[in-house]
NUNUKE-251844 format. One record per residue (C-alpha): residue number from 1; residue in one letter; x negated, y, z negated. Coordinates in Angstrom, 1 decimal. Layout:
<recs>
<k:NUM r:A east:X north:Y up:Z>
...
</recs>
This chain:
<recs>
<k:1 r:M east:0.4 north:-0.1 up:0.1>
<k:2 r:I east:-1.2 north:3.6 up:0.7>
<k:3 r:P east:-1.6 north:5.6 up:-2.2>
<k:4 r:L east:-0.2 north:9.0 up:-2.4>
<k:5 r:D east:-1.7 north:11.0 up:-5.2>
<k:6 r:F east:-2.0 north:14.0 up:-3.4>
<k:7 r:L east:2.1 north:14.3 up:-4.1>
<k:8 r:K east:1.8 north:13.2 up:-7.5>
<k:9 r:Q east:4.5 north:15.0 up:-9.7>
<k:10 r:Q east:6.6 north:16.6 up:-6.5>
<k:11 r:T east:10.2 north:15.8 up:-6.1>
<k:12 r:I east:10.6 north:13.9 up:-2.5>
<k:13 r:A east:14.4 north:12.6 up:-1.1>
<k:14 r:V east:13.8 north:8.9 up:1.1>
<k:15 r:L east:16.6 north:8.9 up:3.2>
<k:16 r:G east:17.0 north:4.9 up:4.6>
<k:17 r:L east:15.7 north:2.2 up:2.6>
<k:18 r:G east:14.8 north:-0.2 up:5.0>
<k:19 r:R east:11.7 north:-1.4 up:6.6>
<k:20 r:S east:10.1 north:1.9 up:6.1>
<k:21 r:G east:11.9 north:3.8 up:3.6>
<k:22 r:L east:11.6 north:1.0 up:0.9>
<k:23 r:P east:8.1 north:0.8 up:0.7>
<k:24 r:T east:7.8 north:4.8 up:1.4>
<k:25 r:A east:9.9 north:4.8 up:-2.0>
<k:26 r:E east:7.5 north:2.7 up:-3.8>
<k:27 r:A east:4.6 north:4.6 up:-2.9>
<k:28 r:L east:5.8 north:7.6 up:-4.0>
<k:29 r:I east:6.7 north:6.2 up:-7.2>
<k:30 r:G east:3.5 north:4.8 up:-7.5>
<k:31 r:A east:1.8 north:8.0 up:-6.9>
<k:32 r:G east:3.9 north:9.8 up:-9.8>
<k:33 r:A east:6.3 north:11.3 up:-7.6>
<k:34 r:T east:9.9 north:12.0 up:-8.2>
<k:35 r:V east:11.9 north:10.3 up:-6.0>
<k:36 r:L east:15.5 north:10.7 up:-5.0>
<k:37 r:A east:16.6 north:7.3 up:-2.8>
<k:38 r:W east:19.4 north:6.9 up:-0.6>
<k:39 r:D east:20.9 north:4.6 up:2.1>
<k:40 r:D east:24.3 north:4.3 up:3.3>
<k:41 r:D east:24.3 north:0.4 up:2.8>
<k:42 r:A east:25.0 north:-0.4 up:-0.4>
<k:43 r:L east:23.2 north:-3.6 up:-0.4>
<k:44 r:Q east:19.8 north:-1.7 up:0.3>
<k:45 r:R east:20.6 north:0.7 up:-2.5>
<k:46 r:Q east:21.1 north:-2.4 up:-5.0>
<k:47 r:K east:17.5 north:-3.8 up:-3.7>
<k:48 r:A east:16.2 north:-0.3 up:-4.5>
<k:49 r:A east:17.8 north:0.3 up:-8.0>
<k:50 r:A east:16.4 north:-3.3 up:-8.8>
<k:51 r:L east:13.1 north:-2.0 up:-8.3>
<k:52 r:G east:13.9 north:1.0 up:-11.2>
<k:53 r:M east:14.0 north:3.8 up:-8.1>
<k:54 r:T east:16.7 north:6.8 up:-8.5>
<k:55 r:I east:20.0 north:6.4 up:-6.7>
<k:56 r:A east:21.5 north:9.7 up:-5.6>
<k:57 r:D east:23.8 north:10.4 up:-2.8>
<k:58 r:L east:21.6 north:12.6 up:-0.9>
<k:59 r:T east:25.1 north:14.6 up:0.9>
<k:60 r:T east:26.2 north:15.6 up:-2.7>
<k:61 r:A east:23.2 north:15.2 up:-5.2>
<k:62 r:D east:21.5 north:18.5 up:-6.5>
<k:63 r:L east:18.3 north:18.8 up:-4.3>
<k:64 r:A east:16.7 north:21.5 up:-6.0>
<k:65 r:G east:13.1 north:21.0 up:-6.3>
<k:66 r:V east:13.4 north:18.8 up:-3.4>
<k:67 r:E east:9.9 north:19.5 up:-1.2>
<k:68 r:T east:9.8 north:16.9 up:1.4>
<k:69 r:L east:13.0 north:14.7 up:2.9>
<k:70 r:V east:11.0 north:11.1 up:4.3>
<k:71 r:L east:13.4 north:9.8 up:7.2>
<k:72 r:S east:14.0 north:6.5 up:8.4>
<k:73 r:P east:13.6 north:6.7 up:12.0>
<k:74 r:G east:16.8 north:5.0 up:12.8>
<k:75 r:I east:18.7 north:8.1 up:11.0>
<k:76 r:P east:19.9 north:10.9 up:13.6>
<k:77 r:R east:18.1 north:13.5 up:13.5>
<k:78 r:T east:20.2 north:15.4 up:16.1>
<k:79 r:H east:21.9 north:13.6 up:18.7>
<k:80 r:P east:24.9 north:12.7 up:19.1>
<k:81 r:A east:25.2 north:14.2 up:15.6>
<k:82 r:P east:22.7 north:14.7 up:12.4>
<k:83 r:H east:23.4 north:12.9 up:9.3>
<k:84 r:P east:25.1 north:14.6 up:6.8>
<k:85 r:A east:21.9 north:14.6 up:4.7>
<k:86 r:V east:19.9 north:15.5 up:7.7>
<k:87 r:A east:21.7 north:18.3 up:8.3>
<k:88 r:R east:22.1 north:19.6 up:4.6>
<k:89 r:A east:18.1 north:19.1 up:3.9>
<k:90 r:L east:17.5 north:21.3 up:7.4>
<k:91 r:S east:19.9 north:24.1 up:6.0>
<k:92 r:L east:18.3 north:23.9 up:2.8>
<k:93 r:G east:14.6 north:24.6 up:4.7>
<k:94 r:I east:13.6 north:21.5 up:3.4>
<k:95 r:D east:10.7 north:19.8 up:5.4>
<k:96 r:I east:11.6 north:16.6 up:7.1>
<k:97 r:R east:8.6 north:14.1 up:7.3>
<k:98 r:L east:8.3 north:10.2 up:8.4>
<k:99 r:D east:6.1 north:7.3 up:6.6>
<k:100 r:I east:3.6 north:7.9 up:9.4>
<k:101 r:D east:3.1 north:12.0 up:8.3>
<k:102 r:L east:2.5 north:10.4 up:4.9>
<k:103 r:L east:0.0 north:8.0 up:6.1>
<k:104 r:A east:-2.2 north:10.3 up:7.7>
<k:105 r:A east:-2.1 north:12.9 up:5.5>
<k:106 r:A east:-3.3 north:10.2 up:2.9>
<k:107 r:Q east:-5.7 north:8.7 up:5.3>
<k:108 r:P east:-7.4 north:11.5 up:7.2>
<k:109 r:D east:-11.0 north:10.0 up:8.0>
<k:110 r:A east:-9.3 north:6.7 up:9.9>
<k:111 r:C east:-8.6 north:6.8 up:13.3>
<k:112 r:Y east:-5.2 north:6.6 up:15.1>
<k:113 r:L east:-3.9 north:4.9 up:18.0>
<k:114 r:G east:0.0 north:5.1 up:18.9>
<k:115 r:I east:1.8 north:3.2 up:21.6>
<k:116 r:T east:5.4 north:4.5 up:23.0>
<k:117 r:G east:7.5 north:3.1 up:26.1>
<k:118 r:T east:10.6 north:1.9 up:26.6>
<k:119 r:N east:9.6 north:-1.7 up:27.1>
<k:120 r:G east:6.5 north:-3.6 up:26.3>
<k:121 r:K east:5.3 north:-1.4 up:23.4>
<k:122 r:S east:5.4 north:-4.1 up:20.9>
<k:123 r:T east:3.4 north:-6.8 up:22.7>
<k:124 r:T east:0.8 north:-3.6 up:23.8>
<k:125 r:T east:0.7 north:-2.9 up:20.1>
<k:126 r:A east:0.1 north:-6.7 up:18.9>
<k:127 r:L east:-2.3 north:-7.1 up:21.5>
<k:128 r:I east:-4.2 north:-4.2 up:20.5>
<k:129 r:G east:-4.7 north:-5.4 up:17.3>
<k:130 r:H east:-5.5 north:-8.8 up:18.3>
<k:131 r:I east:-8.5 north:-7.6 up:20.7>
<k:132 r:M east:-9.6 north:-5.4 up:17.6>
<k:133 r:T east:-9.3 north:-8.2 up:15.2>
<k:134 r:A east:-11.2 north:-10.4 up:17.4>
<k:135 r:A east:-13.9 north:-8.4 up:18.4>
<k:136 r:G east:-14.8 north:-7.9 up:14.8>
<k:137 r:V east:-12.9 north:-4.0 up:14.3>
<k:138 r:R east:-11.1 north:-3.4 up:11.2>
<k:139 r:A east:-7.2 north:-2.6 up:12.2>
<k:140 r:E east:-4.1 north:-1.8 up:10.6>
<k:141 r:V east:-1.1 north:-2.8 up:13.0>
<k:142 r:G east:2.6 north:-1.8 up:12.2>
<k:143 r:G east:4.6 north:1.6 up:12.7>
<k:144 r:N east:8.2 north:0.6 up:14.6>
<k:145 r:L east:6.5 north:-3.1 up:15.0>
<k:146 r:G east:6.2 north:-5.4 up:11.4>
<k:147 r:T east:5.1 north:-3.4 up:8.8>
<k:148 r:G east:6.1 north:-0.1 up:7.3>
<k:149 r:A east:3.3 north:2.5 up:7.9>
<k:150 r:L east:3.1 north:2.8 up:3.8>
<k:151 r:A east:2.9 north:-0.8 up:3.1>
<k:152 r:L east:-0.5 north:-0.7 up:5.3>
<k:153 r:K east:-4.2 north:-1.0 up:3.9>
<k:154 r:P east:-6.3 north:2.2 up:3.2>
<k:155 r:L east:-8.9 north:2.3 up:5.8>
<k:156 r:G east:-12.0 north:4.6 up:6.2>
<k:157 r:G east:-13.8 north:6.1 up:9.0>
<k:158 r:G east:-14.1 north:4.1 up:12.2>
<k:159 r:Q east:-11.0 north:1.9 up:11.6>
<k:160 r:W east:-7.9 north:2.3 up:13.2>
<k:161 r:Y east:-4.3 north:2.6 up:12.7>
<k:162 r:V east:-2.8 north:0.8 up:15.7>
<k:163 r:L east:1.2 north:2.1 up:15.3>
<k:164 r:E east:4.1 north:1.4 up:17.4>
<k:165 r:L east:5.8 north:4.3 up:17.8>
<k:166 r:S east:9.9 north:4.7 up:18.8>
<k:167 r:S east:11.4 north:7.5 up:20.5>
<k:168 r:Y east:13.3 north:7.7 up:17.2>
<k:169 r:Q east:10.0 north:8.1 up:15.5>
<k:170 r:L east:8.4 north:10.2 up:17.9>
<k:171 r:E east:11.3 north:13.1 up:17.6>
<k:172 r:T east:10.1 north:14.1 up:14.2>
<k:173 r:V east:7.3 north:13.0 up:13.4>
<k:174 r:S east:4.1 north:15.7 up:13.3>
<k:175 r:M east:1.1 north:13.9 up:12.0>
<k:176 r:P east:-1.5 north:12.2 up:12.7>
<k:177 r:A east:-3.5 north:14.1 up:15.8>
<k:178 r:W east:-3.7 north:10.9 up:17.4>
<k:179 r:D east:-7.2 north:9.7 up:18.6>
<k:180 r:I east:-5.9 north:7.5 up:22.0>
<k:181 r:G east:-2.0 north:7.5 up:22.9>
<k:182 r:V east:-0.6 north:5.0 up:25.3>
<k:183 r:F east:2.7 north:5.9 up:27.1>
<k:184 r:L east:3.7 north:2.9 up:28.8>
<k:185 r:N east:6.8 north:3.2 up:30.8>
<k:186 r:I east:10.0 north:5.0 up:30.7>
<k:187 r:A east:13.7 north:3.5 up:32.2>
<k:188 r:P east:17.1 north:4.4 up:30.7>
<k:189 r:D east:17.5 north:3.2 up:27.2>
<k:190 r:H east:19.2 north:4.7 up:24.0>
<k:191 r:L east:21.2 north:7.2 up:25.8>
<k:192 r:D east:24.0 north:6.7 up:22.8>
<k:193 r:R east:21.2 north:8.7 up:20.7>
<k:194 r:Y east:20.4 north:11.3 up:23.1>
<k:195 r:A east:22.4 north:13.5 up:25.0>
<k:196 r:S east:20.3 north:13.1 up:28.4>
<k:197 r:M east:17.8 north:10.9 up:30.0>
<k:198 r:S east:15.6 north:13.9 up:29.9>
<k:199 r:D east:16.1 north:14.2 up:26.0>
<k:200 r:Y east:14.9 north:10.8 up:25.8>
<k:201 r:V east:11.4 north:11.2 up:27.8>
<k:202 r:A east:11.1 north:14.7 up:25.9>
<k:203 r:A east:11.0 north:12.7 up:22.7>
<k:204 r:K east:8.5 north:10.3 up:24.0>
<k:205 r:R east:6.6 north:12.9 up:25.6>
<k:206 r:R east:6.0 north:14.1 up:21.9>
<k:207 r:L east:3.4 north:11.3 up:21.6>
<k:208 r:F east:1.0 north:14.0 up:22.9>
<k:209 r:Q east:2.1 north:17.1 up:21.3>
<k:210 r:V east:-0.4 north:16.9 up:18.5>
<k:211 r:R east:-4.3 north:15.4 up:19.8>
<k:212 r:K east:-7.5 north:15.5 up:18.9>
<k:213 r:P east:-10.6 north:17.0 up:21.0>
<k:214 r:G east:-11.6 north:14.4 up:23.1>
<k:215 r:H east:-7.9 north:12.3 up:22.8>
<k:216 r:V east:-7.5 north:9.5 up:25.2>
<k:217 r:A east:-4.0 north:9.4 up:27.0>
<k:218 r:I east:-3.1 north:6.3 up:28.6>
<k:219 r:V east:-0.3 north:6.6 up:31.0>
<k:220 r:G east:1.4 north:3.9 up:33.0>
<k:221 r:V east:2.1 north:5.3 up:36.5>
<k:222 r:D east:4.4 north:2.5 up:38.1>
<k:223 r:D east:7.7 north:4.8 up:37.3>
<k:224 r:R east:8.3 north:8.3 up:38.5>
<k:225 r:W east:8.9 north:9.7 up:34.6>
<k:226 r:S east:5.6 north:8.2 up:33.4>
<k:227 r:R east:3.8 north:9.5 up:36.8>
<k:228 r:D east:5.1 north:13.1 up:35.9>
<k:229 r:L east:3.6 north:12.7 up:32.8>
<k:230 r:C east:0.2 north:11.6 up:33.8>
<k:231 r:R east:0.0 north:14.6 up:35.9>
<k:232 r:T east:0.9 north:17.2 up:33.9>
<k:233 r:L east:-1.3 north:16.0 up:31.2>
<k:234 r:A east:-4.4 north:15.8 up:33.6>
<k:235 r:A east:-3.5 north:19.7 up:34.6>
<k:236 r:V east:-3.7 north:20.9 up:30.8>
<k:237 r:G east:-7.0 north:21.5 up:30.1>
<k:238 r:S east:-10.1 north:19.4 up:30.0>
<k:239 r:D east:-10.7 north:18.3 up:26.2>
<k:240 r:H east:-9.1 north:15.1 up:26.8>
<k:241 r:Q east:-9.3 north:12.3 up:29.2>
<k:242 r:V east:-6.6 north:10.8 up:30.9>
<k:243 r:V east:-6.3 north:7.0 up:31.9>
<k:244 r:P east:-4.0 north:5.9 up:34.5>
<k:245 r:V east:-2.8 north:2.4 up:34.2>
<k:246 r:S east:-0.8 north:0.4 up:36.9>
<k:247 r:V east:0.4 north:-3.3 up:38.2>
<k:248 r:G east:0.0 north:-3.5 up:41.9>
<k:249 r:S east:-1.5 north:-0.6 up:43.1>
<k:250 r:P east:-4.8 north:0.7 up:42.7>
<k:251 r:A east:-5.2 north:3.6 up:39.8>
<k:252 r:P east:-8.7 north:5.3 up:40.3>
<k:253 r:G east:-10.5 north:6.2 up:37.4>
<k:254 r:G east:-8.0 north:3.8 up:35.1>
<k:255 r:V east:-7.3 north:0.2 up:34.9>
<k:256 r:W east:-4.7 north:-1.7 up:37.0>
<k:257 r:V east:-3.6 north:-5.4 up:38.3>
<k:258 r:E east:-4.1 north:-6.3 up:41.9>
<k:259 r:D east:-3.2 north:-9.8 up:43.0>
<k:260 r:G east:-3.1 north:-10.8 up:39.3>
<k:261 r:W east:-6.6 north:-9.3 up:38.5>
<k:262 r:L east:-7.2 north:-7.2 up:35.6>
<k:263 r:T east:-9.5 north:-4.3 up:37.6>
<k:264 r:D east:-11.6 north:-1.8 up:35.3>
<k:265 r:G east:-12.3 north:1.6 up:37.3>
<k:266 r:L east:-13.1 north:3.2 up:34.1>
<k:267 r:D east:-16.7 north:3.7 up:34.7>
<k:268 r:G east:-16.5 north:4.1 up:38.7>
<k:269 r:E east:-17.1 north:0.9 up:40.5>
<k:270 r:P east:-14.3 north:-1.1 up:40.1>
<k:271 r:Q east:-15.0 north:-4.3 up:38.9>
<k:272 r:R east:-12.3 north:-7.4 up:38.9>
<k:273 r:V east:-12.7 north:-8.5 up:35.1>
<k:274 r:A east:-10.0 north:-11.2 up:34.3>
<k:275 r:D east:-7.6 north:-13.5 up:36.2>
<k:276 r:L east:-4.3 north:-12.9 up:34.3>
<k:277 r:A east:-2.1 north:-15.2 up:36.0>
<k:278 r:P east:-3.1 north:-18.4 up:33.4>
<k:279 r:L east:-2.7 north:-16.4 up:30.6>
<k:280 r:T east:0.4 north:-18.1 up:29.2>
<k:281 r:G east:0.9 north:-15.6 up:26.4>
<k:282 r:L east:1.4 north:-12.5 up:28.8>
<k:283 r:P east:3.5 north:-14.0 up:31.6>
<k:284 r:G east:5.3 north:-11.8 up:34.3>
<k:285 r:R east:4.2 north:-8.5 up:35.9>
<k:286 r:H east:5.5 north:-6.7 up:32.8>
<k:287 r:N east:3.1 north:-8.3 up:30.6>
<k:288 r:W east:0.2 north:-7.4 up:32.9>
<k:289 r:Q east:1.0 north:-3.9 up:32.7>
<k:290 r:N east:0.8 north:-4.2 up:28.5>
<k:291 r:A east:-2.7 north:-5.9 up:29.2>
<k:292 r:A east:-4.2 north:-3.1 up:31.4>
<k:293 r:A east:-3.1 north:-1.0 up:28.8>
<k:294 r:A east:-4.3 north:-2.2 up:25.9>
<k:295 r:Y east:-7.7 north:-3.2 up:27.6>
<k:296 r:A east:-7.9 north:0.6 up:28.6>
<k:297 r:A east:-7.2 north:1.6 up:25.0>
<k:298 r:V east:-9.9 north:-1.0 up:23.6>
<k:299 r:R east:-12.4 north:-0.2 up:26.0>
<k:300 r:S east:-11.6 north:3.4 up:25.3>
<k:301 r:A east:-12.1 north:2.8 up:21.6>
<k:302 r:G east:-15.3 north:1.5 up:22.2>
<k:303 r:M east:-15.2 north:-2.2 up:22.5>
<k:304 r:S east:-17.0 north:-4.7 up:25.6>
<k:305 r:A east:-15.1 north:-5.9 up:28.2>
<k:306 r:A east:-16.2 north:-9.2 up:27.7>
<k:307 r:A east:-15.5 north:-9.1 up:24.2>
<k:308 r:I east:-11.9 north:-7.8 up:25.5>
<k:309 r:V east:-11.2 north:-10.5 up:28.0>
<k:310 r:A east:-12.3 north:-13.1 up:25.5>
<k:311 r:A east:-9.4 north:-11.9 up:23.2>
<k:312 r:L east:-6.9 north:-11.4 up:25.9>
<k:313 r:R east:-7.2 north:-15.4 up:26.6>
<k:314 r:T east:-6.5 north:-16.1 up:22.8>
<k:315 r:F east:-3.7 north:-14.2 up:22.5>
<k:316 r:P east:-0.4 north:-16.1 up:21.6>
<k:317 r:G east:2.1 north:-13.6 up:22.5>
<k:318 r:L east:5.4 north:-12.4 up:20.3>
<k:319 r:R east:8.3 north:-14.3 up:18.5>
<k:320 r:H east:11.3 north:-13.0 up:20.6>
<k:321 r:R east:9.5 north:-11.8 up:23.7>
<k:322 r:Q east:9.6 north:-15.0 up:26.1>
<k:323 r:Q east:9.1 north:-17.0 up:23.1>
<k:324 r:Y east:8.8 north:-21.1 up:24.3>
<k:325 r:V east:11.1 north:-22.8 up:21.6>
<k:326 r:A east:11.2 north:-26.4 up:23.1>
<k:327 r:T east:11.8 north:-28.5 up:25.9>
<k:328 r:V east:14.8 north:-31.0 up:24.9>
<k:329 r:D east:16.0 north:-33.3 up:27.4>
<k:330 r:G east:13.8 north:-31.7 up:30.7>
<k:331 r:V east:15.6 north:-28.6 up:29.8>
<k:332 r:R east:13.2 north:-25.7 up:28.9>
<k:333 r:F east:14.4 north:-23.1 up:26.0>
<k:334 r:V east:12.9 north:-19.4 up:25.8>
<k:335 r:N east:14.0 north:-17.2 up:23.4>
<k:336 r:D east:13.4 north:-13.4 up:24.7>
<k:337 r:S east:15.7 north:-11.8 up:22.2>
<k:338 r:K east:14.0 north:-8.5 up:22.3>
<k:339 r:A east:15.3 north:-7.9 up:25.8>
<k:340 r:T east:18.0 north:-5.2 up:24.4>
<k:341 r:N east:18.6 north:-3.3 up:27.7>
<k:342 r:P east:18.8 north:-4.7 up:31.4>
<k:343 r:D east:15.2 north:-3.2 up:32.6>
<k:344 r:A east:13.8 north:-5.5 up:29.6>
<k:345 r:A east:15.6 north:-8.6 up:30.8>
<k:346 r:V east:14.8 north:-7.8 up:34.2>
<k:347 r:K east:10.8 north:-8.7 up:33.3>
<k:348 r:A east:12.2 north:-12.0 up:32.0>
<k:349 r:L east:14.0 north:-13.4 up:34.5>
<k:350 r:A east:11.4 north:-12.4 up:37.2>
<k:351 r:C east:9.4 north:-15.2 up:35.6>
<k:352 r:Y east:11.3 north:-18.4 up:35.3>
<k:353 r:R east:13.7 north:-20.1 up:38.1>
<k:354 r:P east:16.1 north:-21.8 up:37.8>
<k:355 r:I east:17.7 north:-20.0 up:35.2>
<k:356 r:F east:20.9 north:-20.6 up:32.6>
<k:357 r:W east:21.0 north:-17.0 up:31.1>
<k:358 r:I east:22.4 north:-16.5 up:27.7>
<k:359 r:A east:23.5 north:-12.8 up:28.0>
<k:360 r:G east:25.7 north:-10.1 up:26.0>
<k:361 r:G east:25.7 north:-8.4 up:23.1>
<k:362 r:R east:26.2 north:-4.5 up:22.4>
<k:363 r:A east:26.2 north:-3.1 up:26.1>
<k:364 r:K east:24.1 north:-0.2 up:26.7>
<k:365 r:D east:24.8 north:3.3 up:28.7>
<k:366 r:G east:24.1 north:2.4 up:32.3>
<k:367 r:G east:25.1 north:-0.7 up:33.2>
<k:368 r:F east:23.7 north:-3.8 up:34.7>
<k:369 r:D east:22.5 north:-2.8 up:38.2>
<k:370 r:A east:18.8 north:-3.1 up:37.5>
<k:371 r:L east:19.5 north:-6.7 up:37.5>
<k:372 r:D east:20.5 north:-7.3 up:40.9>
<k:373 r:P east:17.0 north:-8.4 up:42.3>
<k:374 r:M east:16.9 north:-11.3 up:40.0>
<k:375 r:L east:20.5 north:-12.6 up:40.6>
<k:376 r:D east:19.6 north:-15.3 up:42.9>
<k:377 r:R east:16.9 north:-16.7 up:40.3>
<k:378 r:I east:20.4 north:-17.1 up:37.9>
<k:379 r:A east:22.1 north:-20.7 up:38.0>
<k:380 r:Q east:24.6 north:-19.8 up:35.6>
<k:381 r:A east:25.0 north:-16.9 up:32.9>
<k:382 r:F east:26.5 north:-17.5 up:29.7>
<k:383 r:L east:28.2 north:-14.6 up:28.0>
<k:384 r:V east:28.4 north:-13.6 up:24.3>
<k:385 r:G east:29.7 north:-10.6 up:22.1>
<k:386 r:E east:30.9 north:-7.6 up:23.2>
<k:387 r:G east:29.3 north:-6.8 up:26.6>
<k:388 r:A east:30.7 north:-10.4 up:27.7>
<k:389 r:D east:33.8 north:-8.5 up:29.7>
<k:390 r:A east:31.0 north:-5.4 up:31.3>
<k:391 r:I east:28.5 north:-8.5 up:32.5>
<k:392 r:A east:31.5 north:-11.0 up:33.8>
<k:393 r:Q east:32.5 north:-7.6 up:35.9>
<k:394 r:F east:29.1 north:-7.4 up:36.9>
<k:395 r:L east:28.6 north:-10.9 up:37.8>
<k:396 r:S east:31.7 north:-11.7 up:39.5>
<k:397 r:G east:31.6 north:-13.4 up:42.9>
<k:398 r:R east:27.9 north:-13.2 up:42.9>
<k:399 r:V east:27.0 north:-15.5 up:39.6>
<k:400 r:P east:29.3 north:-18.1 up:38.0>
<k:401 r:F east:29.5 north:-17.5 up:34.6>
<k:402 r:T east:31.0 north:-19.0 up:31.2>
<k:403 r:R east:32.4 north:-16.6 up:28.5>
<k:404 r:S east:30.8 north:-18.7 up:25.6>
<k:405 r:G east:31.6 north:-16.0 up:23.2>
<k:406 r:T east:29.0 north:-16.8 up:20.3>
<k:407 r:L east:25.3 north:-17.5 up:20.7>
<k:408 r:D east:25.8 north:-21.3 up:19.2>
<k:409 r:R east:28.2 north:-22.1 up:21.7>
<k:410 r:A east:26.5 north:-20.4 up:24.5>
<k:411 r:V east:23.1 north:-22.7 up:23.8>
<k:412 r:T east:25.3 north:-25.8 up:23.9>
<k:413 r:D east:27.0 north:-24.7 up:27.0>
<k:414 r:A east:23.7 north:-23.7 up:28.7>
<k:415 r:F east:22.2 north:-27.1 up:27.5>
<k:416 r:D east:24.9 north:-29.2 up:28.9>
<k:417 r:A east:24.7 north:-27.2 up:32.4>
<k:418 r:A east:20.8 north:-27.3 up:32.9>
<k:419 r:R east:20.9 north:-31.1 up:31.6>
<k:420 r:R east:23.3 north:-32.0 up:34.4>
<k:421 r:L east:21.0 north:-30.2 up:37.0>
<k:422 r:V east:17.7 north:-32.4 up:35.8>
<k:423 r:H east:19.8 north:-35.7 up:35.9>
<k:424 r:H east:21.2 north:-34.6 up:39.5>
<k:425 r:D east:17.4 north:-33.4 up:40.7>
<k:426 r:A east:14.6 north:-35.0 up:38.6>
<k:427 r:T east:12.2 north:-32.5 up:40.1>
<k:428 r:A east:14.1 north:-29.6 up:38.4>
<k:429 r:R east:12.3 north:-27.5 up:35.6>
<k:430 r:P east:15.4 north:-25.6 up:34.5>
<k:431 r:V east:14.7 north:-22.6 up:31.7>
<k:432 r:V east:17.6 north:-21.6 up:29.3>
<k:433 r:L east:16.7 north:-18.7 up:28.8>
<k:434 r:L east:17.9 north:-15.7 up:25.9>
<k:435 r:S east:17.6 north:-12.2 up:27.2>
<k:436 r:P east:21.1 north:-10.4 up:26.8>
<k:437 r:A east:20.1 north:-7.0 up:28.3>
<k:438 r:C east:22.3 north:-5.8 up:25.3>
<k:439 r:A east:21.8 north:-4.7 up:21.8>
<k:440 r:S east:22.4 north:-7.1 up:19.2>
<k:441 r:F east:24.5 north:-5.2 up:16.6>
<k:442 r:D east:27.9 north:-6.5 up:17.3>
<k:443 r:Q east:27.1 north:-9.9 up:16.0>
<k:444 r:F east:23.3 north:-9.5 up:14.3>
<k:445 r:R east:21.7 north:-7.2 up:12.1>
<k:446 r:S east:18.8 north:-7.1 up:14.5>
<k:447 r:F east:16.9 north:-8.4 up:17.5>
<k:448 r:E east:15.3 north:-10.6 up:15.3>
<k:449 r:E east:18.0 north:-12.5 up:13.1>
<k:450 r:R east:19.6 north:-13.0 up:17.2>
<k:451 r:G east:16.5 north:-14.7 up:18.0>
<k:452 r:D east:16.4 north:-16.6 up:14.9>
<k:453 r:V east:19.5 north:-17.8 up:15.4>
<k:454 r:F east:18.7 north:-19.2 up:19.0>
<k:455 r:V east:15.8 north:-20.7 up:17.8>
<k:456 r:A east:17.5 north:-22.6 up:15.2>
<k:457 r:A east:20.5 north:-23.8 up:17.2>
<k:458 r:V east:17.6 north:-25.1 up:20.1>
<k:459 r:E east:16.3 north:-26.7 up:17.2>
<k:460 r:A east:19.3 north:-28.6 up:16.0>
<k:461 r:L east:19.8 north:-29.6 up:20.0>
<k:462 r:G east:16.4 north:-31.3 up:19.7>
<k:463 r:R east:17.0 north:-33.7 up:16.4>
<k:464 r:S east:20.4 north:-34.4 up:18.1>
<k:465 r:N east:19.2 north:-35.4 up:21.5>
<k:466 r:G east:15.8 north:-36.5 up:20.5>
<k:467 r:G east:14.2 north:-33.9 up:21.7>
<k:468 r:S east:11.0 north:-32.2 up:20.0>
<k:469 r:A east:9.4 north:-28.7 up:20.7>
<k:470 r:D east:7.0 north:-30.0 up:23.5>
<k:471 r:R east:4.2 north:-27.1 up:23.3>
<k:472 r:E east:2.8 north:-27.1 up:27.0>
<k:473 r:A east:2.3 north:-24.2 up:28.7>
<k:474 r:T east:5.9 north:-23.3 up:30.0>
<k:475 r:R east:6.0 north:-20.2 up:31.4>
<k:476 r:G east:8.0 north:-21.2 up:34.6>
<k:477 r:A east:6.8 north:-20.5 up:38.1>
<k:478 r:A east:8.4 north:-17.2 up:39.5>
</recs>
C-alpha cells in the first residue's frame, strides 16, 4: 500500500468504495487523515464500515473542512449528469482527484507509463509489465487493470508504474507527468457517458495533457482519430518524441507489423525482430498492435530488443480476452468476455472459423454494423440478455441464431450445435466463442463475472461429457 503521510490530519472525502476507492480510503486512514466514505451501494458501505471507516452520505453530510474529494472513475463527473455529490463538491470549491493523483504525489521519484485506447489497453498494459519483469526491471501494474493505484507497492527512481487508463479516469486525473504515454486506438464506445464521440476522444487525449520534458508519445495510426492525434503531437514542439505504431503498413520512425513480422524502425534502418504469428498468447491483428505498442514503449524505456522479443514469446495472455478454456468432444471454447463492444468482438471473430458465437448483454450506442465483415465466419449465433433483440434484428436473414436467454443455456445450445458439426465432419474445428459485443451489466456485475460463469459452464460440460481442458495452442486459423 502507498504511504500518504503528506495528507496526515487532512479531511478527505472518498466517493465510490470499489476496487480503487476502498484501498484509497484504507491508505488515507493509515496516513492519519480523517475520511468520509460513501458508496451508493449499501453492500460496499457495509464493507467499509466493517473496516472502521466513517460512512457519510456526501450528498447531505457536512463537508466543512473537506479539502479533497477522491472520486472513483466509474462515477460521472459531467455527462450524462454529475453525481449529486460531485456537483456539490464542485459548488463548494472542493478539489476533485483520483487515486492515481495521490499515487503520483506520494511517489514522485518513480517513472510513469500510461496506456489508453478503446481496445487492447488491458493486454498492452499487462504485456508491458510482463516484459519489464522478465527483463529484471521493477514494475507495478494496475490502474484500470486489476489493482487500484494505492494498493500498489512504493517504487523509487528508475522503477515503473505501468497504469491502464480508461476515459473515465482521464476525465479527472491531473497527475502524474507521464514519462511514456501509449495511445492505442479509438472506436465508438461509452457514448452513454459522453455527449458526443468528440467528447470521448477529448477525454482520451488528456493522456498527453501533462507530460515531462523528453516524454515519449506512442500512438497507433490505424484509425483517423489516432492519426490526427499523432500529427497534432508531432507539430506541437520538440520537447517530446512521437512514435507511430501500425499494423499492416510501415510507420517510419516507429514500430509496425508487416506480413506478421514485428518491425523496429526506431533507430533508422527497419529491422524485423519477431514473427508474431506463432505467439499463442497474442492471437490476431489486434494483438499485433498491442505487441507493437508494448515493444515501442519498453524500447523507449531503455530495454533491448532481444530481451523484449524473448518476453513476448512467454506472455500467457489475459483472462477473459480470447482465453482458451477447454476442448470438449472436439469443440473448442474461448472466453472473450472483455469484448464489451462490437469493435472488440470483431477482433476475436477474425481469429476463428467456424464460430458458434455467444453474444448479447447490455447493448451500447452505435449498433452492430462493425460486425458485417465477420458474419461469414459465424455458423450460428446464440443470443443472451437485453441486447438479444437488437442483435437478432441485425442478424436476421444473414446468420442463423437462437435466443438462448441466459449464458448457461447459450453454452449448452452452442455446444450441441457445434458437436453436431463435428460428428458430421470429422475435419471441422468449431469454436464456441463468448465475445458478447455488449456490456455485462444486465445480468452480471462485471465482464469478469460473466467470463467466470462461461468458464464454469464449459468445465461442467467437460465433466458431464468426459472431456477435459486440452491445453493445446488453440488459436484457430483465420
